[in-house]
C-alpha positions as CSV (number, residue, x, y, z in Angstrom):
1,M,-87.7,-107.5,-96.1
2,A,-89.9,-104.5,-95.4
3,T,-88.6,-101.7,-93.3
4,L,-90.2,-101.7,-89.9
5,L,-88.1,-98.8,-88.4
6,S,-85.7,-96.3,-89.8
7,G,-83.4,-93.7,-88.3
8,G,-80.2,-91.8,-88.5
9,C,-78.0,-89.2,-87.0
10,M,-78.6,-85.5,-86.3
11,C,-76.9,-84.1,-89.4
12,G,-78.3,-86.7,-91.9
13,A,-75.0,-88.1,-92.9
14,V,-75.9,-91.6,-91.5
15,R,-79.2,-93.4,-92.2
16,Y,-80.4,-96.9,-91.4
17,D,-83.3,-99.3,-91.8
18,I,-84.4,-102.0,-89.5
19,S,-86.3,-104.9,-91.1
20,A,-86.6,-107.3,-88.2
21,E,-88.7,-107.1,-85.1
22,P,-86.7,-106.1,-82.0
23,M,-85.7,-109.0,-79.7
24,M,-85.7,-106.7,-76.6
25,S,-86.0,-103.1,-75.7
26,A,-84.4,-101.8,-72.5
27,L,-82.9,-99.0,-70.6
28,C,-79.2,-99.7,-69.9
29,Y,-77.6,-98.2,-66.8
30,C,-74.1,-99.5,-67.3
31,R,-71.2,-97.0,-66.9
32,D,-70.3,-97.3,-70.6
33,C,-73.8,-96.2,-71.6
34,Q,-73.7,-93.4,-69.1
35,R,-70.4,-92.2,-70.5
36,S,-71.4,-92.5,-74.1
37,T,-74.7,-90.7,-73.7
38,G,-73.7,-88.2,-71.0
39,S,-76.9,-89.3,-69.2
40,A,-78.2,-91.8,-66.6
41,F,-78.9,-94.5,-69.1
42,S,-79.2,-95.5,-72.8
43,S,-82.5,-96.4,-74.4
44,V,-81.8,-99.4,-76.7
45,L,-83.5,-101.8,-79.1
46,I,-81.8,-105.1,-79.5
47,V,-82.3,-106.3,-83.1
48,P,-81.0,-109.1,-85.2
49,K,-77.8,-107.9,-86.9
50,A,-79.1,-109.2,-90.2
51,G,-82.1,-106.9,-89.9
52,F,-80.1,-103.7,-89.5
53,K,-78.8,-102.0,-92.6
54,L,-77.0,-98.8,-93.1
55,T,-78.6,-97.0,-96.1
56,K,-76.4,-93.9,-96.1
57,G,-73.0,-93.0,-94.8
58,E,-70.7,-94.9,-92.5
59,L,-70.2,-95.2,-88.8
60,K,-67.1,-94.4,-86.9
61,H,-66.5,-97.0,-84.1
62,F,-64.9,-96.7,-80.7
63,E,-64.2,-100.0,-78.9
64,V,-64.1,-100.5,-75.1
65,T,-64.0,-103.4,-72.7
66,A,-67.6,-103.6,-71.5
67,D,-68.8,-104.1,-67.9
68,S,-69.3,-107.8,-69.0
69,G,-65.6,-108.1,-69.8
70,G,-66.3,-108.5,-73.5
71,K,-65.8,-105.9,-76.2
72,A,-68.3,-103.2,-77.1
73,S,-67.9,-101.2,-80.3
74,R,-70.0,-98.0,-80.2
75,G,-70.9,-96.7,-83.7
76,F,-71.6,-93.1,-84.2
77,C,-71.7,-90.4,-86.9
78,A,-68.1,-89.1,-87.5
79,N,-69.6,-85.7,-88.5
80,C,-72.1,-84.9,-85.7
81,G,-71.2,-87.5,-83.1
82,A,-74.7,-88.8,-82.7
83,P,-74.7,-92.4,-81.3
84,I,-76.4,-95.0,-83.5
85,L,-75.6,-98.5,-82.3
86,S,-73.4,-100.7,-80.3
87,L,-72.0,-104.1,-81.3
88,V,-71.2,-106.4,-78.4
89,S,-68.8,-109.3,-78.6
90,S,-70.9,-111.4,-76.2
91,M,-73.9,-111.1,-78.6
92,P,-72.3,-111.2,-82.1
93,D,-75.6,-111.7,-84.0
94,V,-77.3,-108.5,-82.7
95,A,-77.1,-104.8,-83.1
96,V,-78.0,-102.6,-80.1
97,V,-79.6,-99.6,-81.7
98,K,-80.0,-96.3,-79.8
99,A,-83.7,-95.5,-79.6
100,G,-83.1,-91.8,-79.7
101,S,-81.7,-92.2,-83.3
102,L,-85.1,-93.6,-84.5
103,D,-87.1,-91.3,-86.9
104,D,-90.1,-92.0,-84.7
105,P,-88.8,-92.6,-81.1
106,T,-92.4,-93.1,-80.0
107,K,-92.0,-96.6,-81.5
108,F,-89.7,-97.4,-78.5
109,A,-91.2,-98.8,-75.3
110,P,-88.7,-99.9,-72.7
111,G,-89.4,-103.5,-71.6
112,A,-86.6,-103.9,-69.0
113,N,-84.0,-102.1,-67.0
114,V,-80.5,-103.7,-67.3
115,Y,-77.2,-103.1,-65.4
116,M,-79.2,-101.6,-62.4
117,S,-76.1,-102.4,-60.3
118,S,-74.5,-99.3,-62.0
119,A,-77.6,-97.1,-61.9
120,Q,-77.1,-93.7,-60.3
121,P,-79.2,-93.1,-57.2
122,W,-80.8,-90.0,-59.0
123,A,-81.6,-91.9,-62.2
124,P,-85.2,-92.5,-63.2
125,V,-86.1,-96.1,-63.7
126,G,-88.4,-97.3,-66.4
127,P,-91.2,-99.8,-66.4
128,G,-90.6,-103.5,-66.5
129,P,-88.3,-105.9,-64.7
130,R,-84.9,-104.8,-63.2
131,F,-81.8,-106.8,-63.7
132,A,-78.5,-106.2,-61.8
133,K,-76.6,-107.1,-65.1
134,M,-77.7,-108.3,-68.5
135,P,-80.2,-111.1,-68.2
136,G,-79.6,-114.5,-69.8
């Protein structure tokens, strides 16, 4: 399949290609995303796991119990710490890719706001529908 999007970490040790259309794009306001980004939310693309391929390096993973009660494994560069993706047990066939890791982050356009129940009162809210938790 042709590469639609590509990206990587800050130091260049990790690179990836995405060959499938994103299923969803969102701003996630859950506490795990706040902690892992050090910000109000995480900008994410949800893509089919089969369409995500590491082309260079390896990710280090840190697993937590997500707000949903399932497991979330956050993958990042072991060298520079840049977050790349999350793998979520409740959605085993998808990769949740951090939009800031894209080579061209202008390709990201948030389509929804999820986990608004955890949003900080000072947090900016993106365009699109707002969901208290994850829709579906």
